C-alpha positions, -999 to +999 in steps of 0.1 A: -089-565+430-120-560+409-152-552+428-188-557+418-209-525+415-239-524+439-259-503+414-277-516+384-265-502+350-286-472+339-312-481+313-305-464+280-337-459+261-338-474+227-342-450+198-371-454+175-348-451+145-311-445+139-299-409+139-283-415+105-318-419+090-328-385+104-296-370+092-304-383+057-339-367+059-323-334+068-300-336+037-330-343+015-347-312+030-316-291+023-318-302-014-355-294-014-349-259-001-322-254-028-346-266-055-372-241-041-347-213-045-336-222-081-366-238-099-403-232-105-428-257-093-434-271-128-397-279-132-388-316-132-359-311-109-381-293-083-408-320-086-382-348-081-368-330-050-404-328-035-409-365-042-377-374-024-388-354+006-421-372+008-405-406+004-380-399+032-408-388+056-428-419+048-398-440+060-396-419+092-433-424+100-429-461+098-408-459+130-421-429+150-452-407+154-434-374+154-400-358+149-388-333+175-357-312+165-339-289+189-327-258+170-292-244+178-273-217+160-259-238+132-272-273+139-303-295+146-303-321+173-326-351+176-324-371+208-292-352+217-276-364+184-265-338+158-284-346+126-276-314+107-248-289+109-238-260+087-212-235+100-219-210+072-248-190+086-259-177+053-265-213+041-278-227+073-314-236+078-308-238+116-295-202+117-325-190+097-348-204+124-325-196+154-319-159+146-356-152+148-360-170+182-372-205+172-357-231+195-375-263+186-395-277+157-419-307+159-430-324+127-459-349+126-472-374+100-492-357+072-467-329+068-453-345+036-486-340+017-485-302+013-472-284+044-435-293+040-435-275+006-451-244+021-426-246+050-396-246+026-411-217+008-414-197+040-377-205+048-367-193+014-387-161+018-373-155+052-337-158+040-344-130+015-361-106+038-345-071+041-333-060+075-361-034+077-389-056+064-421-054+084-424-092+086-401-118+101-400-156+101-424-159+130-450-137+112-446-158+081-450-191+100-480-178+118-497-167+086-494-202+071-513-218+101-495-251+099-513-281+113-485-307+112-456-284+121-453-268+156-425-248+170-414-231+202-397-197+202-381-174+227-385-136+227-351-122+217-355-091+238-360-112+269-333-137+262-302-132+284-317-100+297-303-086+330-328-068+352-321-031+356-318-019+392-339+011+402-318+042+403-321+073+424-350+096+418-340+126+397-355+158+411-375+178+386-377+216+383-399+239+363-388+246+327-383+283+334-358+276+361-340+250+340-338+275+311-325+303+334-298+279+348-287+270+314-284+306+303-264+314+334-240+285+328-235+292+291-203+311+281-207+347+270-215+351+233-185+366+213-190+400+198-200+402+161-222+370+163-257+376+152-285+358+169-317+350+152-336+361+182-326+397+174-347+396+142-385+400+141-394+372+117-428+375+101-443+348+078-454+361+045-486+345+030-496+347-006-528+365-015-556+347-032-549+362-066-512+353-064-521+317-055-546+316-084-519+329-108-494+303-097-520+276-100-529+287-135-492+289-146-485+254-132-516+240-150-505+257-183-470+243-180-482+208-174-509+211-202-483+219-229-479+194-257-442+187-254-442+166-286-456+196-306-430+219-290-402+196-300-415+192-336-419+230-339-383+235-329-371+209-354-391+225-382-377+260-373-342+246-375-350+228-408-363+261-423-334+282-411-305+259-417-290+260-452-263+233-449-273+200-464-257+178-437-276+196-410-309+193-429-303+156-435-299+150-398-330+170-390-351+151-416-339+118-401-351+129-367-385+138-380-388+105-399-380+086-367-407+106-349-435+094-372-435+056-363-434+066-326-464+089-329-484+064-349-477+038-322-488+061-295-520+070-314-511+107-317-525+111-352-529+149-347-491+153-344-486+132-375-510+155-394-490+184-380-458+170-394-473+165-429-486+201-428-454+216-416-433+197-442-453+214-469-448+248-454-411+243-449-407+232-485-422+266-496-403+288-472-370+271-467-339+289-478-318+276-507-291+251-496-257+266-491-227+248-504-197+241-483-165+258-494-148+237-521-117+219-512-085+225-530-085+197-555-080+192-592-113+173-593-142+192-608-172+198-585-203+178-593-238+174-580-261+200-564-231+217-548-215+228-580-205+265-580-227+272-611-258+261-593-252+279-560-263+313-551-236+339-543 
């Protein structure tokens, strides 16, 4: 037997727009965030993504005056309907907001003009923040001072916190008594172990003349012209070396120095090179020939035995 209910059916409020339309808006926002991460504002792909976001919001505002989203760990809910879900936390907009304490976001008409672009930029910056960064998402949102975006947040320290019951009062004692008790309870020190307390340590301070000497030596060390020192060593080697291959390598190093010095504006070092080259040509030793190989070919060139000194 079928009975008739005495209660009237509960009135289900009619939604201002279908959840699928809000879900489509969230997908457009995800694409806009991806464009923010990959492209500059003058890129056509980025500009097209922003235009799609604005067009989607204009359709939403034709049916409602605001959009209230509940933020969960990996999803957004609108009117108890899931309109966005991303299980991978590293890619989830919801997790970016949730992990910093944001529990709801309300968006109002006018956000599409400029604030939504700034909001996506804040999300992008928050996802790339280091763990020890001084700012967090809440700080970044507060600094933007949004007019068409509002949010509620919960202090993470207070969330799911369990009050701590008051414990027993710990009696306090003077430090001297505590130190004496610790020394009494400590095991005896083994023989042969040296304690630092047995030494009379005295700090040694430098005298004024010693400090002045160290300061002058440090200044002299830092005031040295390292380029001039390197060039001097190269010219010393060039003057003392008698093997042609070694001299050729040293000459190549000096030649490479000249364009660098000219580019740095160090014309004094360039003049030093030209002057030292003339001196080296006058004082350099005669080139020494390498020992001839056993071959039937006759020696030729500057290394012929008849032209080399014994």
